[in-house]
C-alpha positions as CSV (number, residue, x, y, z in Angstrom):
1,M,27.3,14.7,-18.5
2,K,26.2,12.2,-15.5
3,Y,25.6,13.0,-12.4
4,F,26.3,11.3,-8.9
5,W,24.3,10.8,-6.3
6,Y,24.4,10.0,-2.6
7,S,21.5,9.1,-0.1
8,Q,21.9,7.0,3.2
9,N,18.1,6.1,3.0
10,Q,18.7,4.6,-0.5
11,L,21.3,2.6,0.3
12,D,19.5,1.0,3.8
13,F,16.6,0.4,1.4
14,R,18.9,-1.3,-1.3
15,R,20.9,-3.2,1.8
16,Q,17.6,-4.5,3.2
17,Q,16.3,-5.5,-0.1
18,E,19.5,-7.7,-1.0
19,A,19.4,-9.0,2.5
20,K,16.4,-10.7,1.7
21,L,17.7,-12.0,-1.4
22,G,20.7,-13.4,0.2
23,R,22.9,-11.0,-1.6
24,T,25.0,-8.2,-0.3
25,F,25.0,-4.3,-1.9
26,R,27.8,-2.1,-1.9
27,V,28.2,1.5,-2.7
28,G,29.9,2.4,-5.7
29,H,33.0,5.1,-5.6
30,V,34.0,8.2,-7.4
31,F,37.0,10.2,-7.4
32,T,36.8,13.8,-7.1
33,G,38.6,16.1,-5.5
34,G,41.5,14.0,-5.1
35,A,39.5,11.8,-2.5
36,R,37.3,8.5,-3.2
37,K,33.6,9.4,-2.3
38,P,30.7,7.0,-2.5
39,Y,27.5,7.0,-4.5
40,T,24.5,5.3,-4.8
41,E,22.7,6.2,-8.3
42,I,24.0,7.8,-11.3
43,T,21.6,9.8,-13.5
44,S,21.6,12.2,-16.5
45,T,19.7,14.9,-15.6
46,P,20.5,17.2,-12.7
47,N,17.5,16.9,-11.1
48,P,18.0,14.9,-7.9
49,P,16.2,11.6,-7.6
50,S,12.8,12.5,-5.7
51,R,12.5,9.1,-3.9
52,Y,14.7,10.3,-0.9
53,S,14.6,13.0,1.0
54,D,18.5,13.0,2.1
55,V,19.7,12.7,-1.4
56,R,23.0,15.2,-1.9
57,L,25.3,15.5,-5.2
58,V,28.9,13.9,-5.1
59,T,29.7,15.0,-8.4
60,S,28.9,15.6,-11.7
61,G,31.0,15.5,-15.7
62,D,31.6,13.7,-18.4
63,Q,31.4,9.9,-17.3
64,F,34.7,8.9,-19.6
65,R,37.0,11.7,-17.6
66,I,35.2,10.5,-14.2
67,T,37.3,7.6,-12.6
68,Y,34.5,5.7,-11.1
69,T,33.2,2.3,-9.9
70,P,29.7,1.0,-10.2
71,P,27.8,-0.4,-7.3
72,E,28.0,-4.1,-6.7
73,I,25.7,-7.1,-5.6
74,K,27.3,-9.8,-4.5
């Protein structure tokens, strides 16, 4: 079971850190409910990452049954 989380604060932080290194961070996307939704982190526990106050659950389920693309660093 995997949990797909999204946090705008985490996204902003990752983009700032990667920009310092001359790279670009792109969020991952998960297909749920017929729509493509962004996510910033995958966990195997139902508890949200406590580092970010605005974290929200995008979807959860068996990672082999959910269609998703991982976050990228270019």
